[in-house]
N, C-alpha and C positions, 0 to 999 in steps of 0.2 A: 341653493348652492349645491353643485354636484358633489359626488363623493370624492372625485379627484381634486376638485377645488378645495374641499374641506380639508383634505390631507395636506395640500399645499399650504393652506392657512395655518394649520397646526405646526407644520415644519418651519414656516417662516417665524412663528412666534417662539419656537424653541431656539432658533438662531438669535432672536431678539433678547431672550432671557439670558442666554450665555453672554451676549455682549454687555448686558447691564451689570453682570457680576453681583457684587455684594449689595448693591442698592436695590436689587429686585425684591418686590413684594409678592409672595406666593399667591397664586390664584386659587379659589375654591374649585373643586371638581365640578365641571360643567358637562351637560349632556353632549355638547359639541366636541368634547375631548375624546369621545369614543368614535373612531372613524366609521364604524358600522352603523352608528345611529345618527351621524352628523347630517347625512342627506335628508333624513326624515324630520330632523328637529331644528336645523339651523334656519333662522328667519330669512326670508328672501329680502333683498335690498329694497328700500324705499328711497326714492330720489326726487329732488326738486330743482328746477331751473327757473330763473327769473330774467327776463329780457326786456330792456327798457327802450321805448321809442322817445326820442327827444322832441321837445317843442310841440307836442300834441299832433293833431292831424287836420286835414280839411274836413271839418265836421259835417259840412253840407253834402259831401259825397261819401263819407265813411259811414254815416248813420244807417243802421238797419231799421226798417220802418215797421216791421211786423214782429210780434212776440210769438213764442211757442215753437212747435216743431216744424211747421210748414213755412218758416221764414225764408226770405231770399237774401243771400249775401249781397252786400253792396259792391259796386264796381271795384274799389281798391282791394276787396277781400276775396275776389273770385277765385284766386289760386287755391284757397282753402276748401273749395267744394269737395275735393277728393277725401278730405279729412272731416267731413260733416259729422260723422258719428264719433269723432274723437275730440271735438271742440265744443265749447260753450261761449259764445259771445255774450257779454253782459253790458247793458246800458244803464246809466243813472247812478253809478258808484261815485263816491267822492271821499276826500279826507276833510272832516270839519275844520281841522287846523290848517289845511292847505288852501282854503278859499282865499283868494286875493293875493296869493304868492306869485312871484315872477320867476326868478331863477333859482329858487331853492327846492323846486318840486322833486328833482332827482334825489335830493338828499333825504327827503321824507317819504318817498314812495313806499319803502318797505318798513318805515318806522312810525309814521303818522305823528311825528313830534311837532310841537308848537314852535314856530319861528317867531322870535320877538319882533314886534312892529316898531319898537323903539330903537332898534339897532343894537350895537354891541356884539360881543362874541356869541357865536351860535353854538349851542350845546345840544347835540342830538341824543337820541335814545337807541336802544338795541334794535337791530333790524330782524325781521322774521326769519330770514335765512340763517342768521347766526344762532337763533334758538334751535333751529333744525340741526345745524352743524354740531351743536353740543351733544345731541342725541346720537347722531351718526358717527361722530368723530372716532370713537374707540375702534371702529372696524375698518378705517381707511387710512392710507398714508397721509392724505391731506384732508383736514377737517372740512375745508371748503375751498373753492377756486373762484378768485375774483378777476374778472376780465372787463376791459373797458376800451373806449375809443382813444383814451389818453392815459398814459402810464402815470401812476402815482395815486393821489387821493381823489381823483375823479372816479368815485366808486359808489356802488349801491349798498355795500356791506358795512355795518357799524357794530362795534363791540358793545357789551353791556354797559360800558362807561361812556358810550357815545363817541368813541374814537374811530375814525375812518380806517378801514382795512385796505392797504394799498392794492391797486389793480394793475394788471399787465396788459399791454396792447400789442405786443410783438409776438406773432405766432411761433417763430423760431425759439424765442426765449421761453414761451410757455411749454413747448415740446421738450426743450432741454431740461427745464425744471421738473417736469413730470416723468420723463423717460430717459433722460441723459445719464451718462456715468458721472459719479461723483468726482469733481476735479481733484486729481492727485490721489484718488483712491479713498477707501473708507477710513484708514488710519489718519491720513492727512485731514480729512473732513472732521473727524472726531477731535483732533487737536485744535482745529479752528473753532469748533463749537465750544470746547472747554475754555479757550481763551475768551470767547465771547461771554461765556458764563462769568468768568472772573471780572471782566470789565463791567458787566451788568451789576454784579454784587457790589463793586466799589461805587458805582453810580447811585445805587439804592441806599447804601450806607451814608454817603455824603449828603444825599438829599434829605434823609431823616434828620440829620444834624442841622441842615440849613433851614428846614421847615419850622423849627422851634423859634427862630428869631425873625420871621418875616410877617408882614401884615396879611389881612384877609384876602385881598385881591391877588397878591402874589402867591399866596398859599393855594388858591384855586388853580392858577396857571401851573404851579408846580405839580399839583395833584394830577392835572391833565397830562402833563409830561410823564409823570411816573406811571400812569395808566398805560401809556404807549410803551414805556420800557418793560412793564410787566407782560404786555402782549408779545413783545419780542422774546422775552424769557420763556413764555409758554411755548411759543413756536420753536424756539431753539431746543427745548427739552423734547419736543415731539420729533423734530428732525433727528436728534441723537438716538431716540428709541427705535427708529426705523432704519438706521444705517446698515444693519446686518441683514436686512430683508431685501432680497433681490427685486429689482423693478421688473415689470413685465417687458418681454422682448417684443418689439414692434418690427414688422417686416420692412425690408429695405425700401420698397416702393412707397409704402405709406409714410415712412420716415422722410424720404426725399421730398415728397409732396408737402409735408407739413413743416419742413425746415427751409423752404424756399424764402427768398426775400420778396415778400408780397407787399406791393405798394398800395397805399390807401387811395391812390388816384384811380385804381381799378376796384371800385367799391364792391361789385359783385364777387370777384375773386377773393377779396379780403374777407368779406362777411362769411362766405362759404368755407373758407379755410378755418376761420375761428369756430364755426359751427362743427366742422369735422373734428377739430381738436376737442370740443366739448363732448361729442359722441364717443370719441376714443377714451377720454378720461372716465366717462360713465361706464362704458362697456368693460373696461379693465378694472373697475371698482377702485380707482385711485382716489375718487371722492364721490360723494352722493349729493352734494349741494353746490350749485354754481350760480353766480350772478354775472350778467353780461350787460353792460351799459353800451348799447350799439351806437349811442351818441349822447352827448350831454346837451343841456339847454344852450350852452355857449359854443358847442363844437359838434356839429353833425355833418357828415360827409356830403360833398357835392357828388353828383352821379353823371359825369360827362359821357359815359357810355350810352346813356339814354337821353342825352341832350339837355342835362340839367347842370349848369355851371355854378349855380348858387349853393351855398351851404344850407343846411336844414333851418338854421336860425333866420337866415335872410328870407327864405321862402315863407316861413311862418308869419313874418310881418309884411303881409301882402297888401294891406290897406284896401282890400277889395278889388285889386287889379285882377281881371279875369285870366290873363296869361299866367301871372304868378300863382293864382289859385289852381289853375290847371296843372302847372308843374308840381305844386304841392301834392295834388291828388296822384300824379304819376309817381312821385317819390313815395307816397304812402303805399301804392301798389307794389313798388319795387322792394321796399322793406318787408312787406308781407310775403312776397315771393321768396325772399331769403329765409324767412321764418318757416314757410311751407317746406322749403328744402330741408331744414333742420328736422321737422316732423317726419319727412320722408325717410331720412337717414335713421332716426330713432326706430321707426316702424320696421325698417329693413333688417335690423339686428335682432337675432334670436336671443332670448334671455330664458333659457330652459325651454319650457313648453309655451312661453309667452314671447312677446317682443319687448324691446327696451322702452318703447313709448307707453305700453300698458303699465309699466312699473315706474314711470317718470311723470311727475306733474310739471307742467310748463305754464308759467304766467307771462303773458305778452301784453304789454300796455305802457301807459304813460301817466305821469303825475299832473299832466296838463291836458286839457281838452283841445283848446285852440290857442295858438301862440300870439295872434295879433293883439288881442286885448287881455292876454293872460287869464283865460277862463279855466277854472279848476274844478268844475262840476261835470257830470256826465263823462267821466274819464274813459277813453278807449281801452277796453279790457277784453282779453280772450284767455280763457282757461282751457288747457289742452292736456290730453294724456291721463295717466293715472287710473285707468279703468280697474286694474287689478288691485289698486289701493282703496277702491270703493267709490270712485267718482263716476257719475253718469252724465252723458253728454247727448247732443243731438237737438238742443233747443236754444232759442235766443231768450235769455232772461232780461226783461225790461222793467225797471222800477219807475220809469217815467210815464208810460202809457196808461196805467190805471187812472191817473189824474189828467193827462193831456188828451187822452182818447186817440189822437193821431198826431203825426208829425207834419208840420207845414214847412218843408225845406225850401220852398220858393220864397218864404219870408225869412231872409237871412238874419235880420235883427232879432226876430222872435226865437229862432233856433240858437243864436248866440246867447240869448238870455237863459235858455235851458242849460247851456254849457258853462254858464258863469254862476248860476245860483241853483242849489240842489232842489229838485222837484220833490224828492222824498228824503227827509232829513235822516231817516233810519237806514238808508241805503249806503252803507259805509264800506270802503275798500277793506278796512280791517276785519269786517265780517268774513270776507273771502280769505284773507290771510289766516284768520283763526281756523277756518275750515281746513286749509292746507296744513297748518300746524298740527291739527288733530290727526290728519292722515299720515303725517311723519312721526306720529306717536310722541309728540311733545305734550306733556301733561300740564295743561293750563286751561282754565275756564274763560280767560279773557286775554285779549291782546290789545294794548293801547286803549282806544275808545270803542272797541268792538261791542256789539250788543248781542251777538250770538252767531253761530255758524249759518252758512247759506244752505238751507234745507233742500233747495231745488237741485243741487248737484251731488247729493249724497243719498 
């Protein structure tokens, strides 16, 4: 953090403390409270972004066939060649609890939770991004930013109580939330938040009384509801504490571009606008943790601009049709090109003596390998960025080849088997998530069913 930024940080917090009045808890004297020492002692930001690919990929054209540093990117991944030293493709990862799942993959991609095979209500666990957000939250206006192809609970982010954190799909709404003026001014917003607090207090008090007289199943449903209420309460308190801190000023040209009415029928423009918003949120330090569901298992964009009228879900259920599979491969390449654009933008932004990509880890992948038969092993996975956080790149890590020796992509049935049953039972996606958690300074020895960090990338 520069000396100027550190002074702004201190000034903003003085405003916050004045606004909190008698409810303020005094802070201990910290090194960063000395402007002369702040630049030397303030920790540099650590950031993480998670981007989801819906319905898997065409595994026959996506698969990289050689491990190590002299690998060749497959055709759908060619746009990433310029970032070869900033990325690590990984083959063979899976979620043990995700094998055999159909349309719950997106929900467990960052949690590794067990989905009951007997049906009934699904209860998720905490997602890795939210554990990171807990560490980063004290330093940013927004503890995390949830984005999606569909507004609402189509999300990658889940609280400690397994409650989905609502996501936003409208670029203009995201920009307004991050950088827009508070409707009616700060005083009006504070009165609204105070009223919300009062309503939440009444709801919690009534629920406590109701809980005493209901059965076990109803009590569980009520607890889930109360968890959601408490999440709103925490976010309300957070909004209140930041009301007196000015938001960053965004130049008019950038603001105009990001508040356009962008149609999802122009998939490239829509994706790039969302990625531009993510870069802006990171570079202004509004948040350090972002999840983006670029499509869900039930909703992935058609791409008419490159001649693909089908949705991602329709393409994934190709039944071996060559034309459908070719379109799926083109869709894979298109989605990867948008991801490459995101990496380009991160790399172009200076972050002190580094660039934004070097201080930002990005996980790009899916909870499904191929959609036609819902194969959940050999998940498409690319880790990017984060060099200044201690990640090393430039190789293809492959957990399948030590046993397979080589890939036979001409044998579709054989490769589909690799993508439906793990070749290496220890190759778990949670190992990679644990590695990222450590780089975000989350103090934990284990995440879900992880066995240990991925040594090849640290």
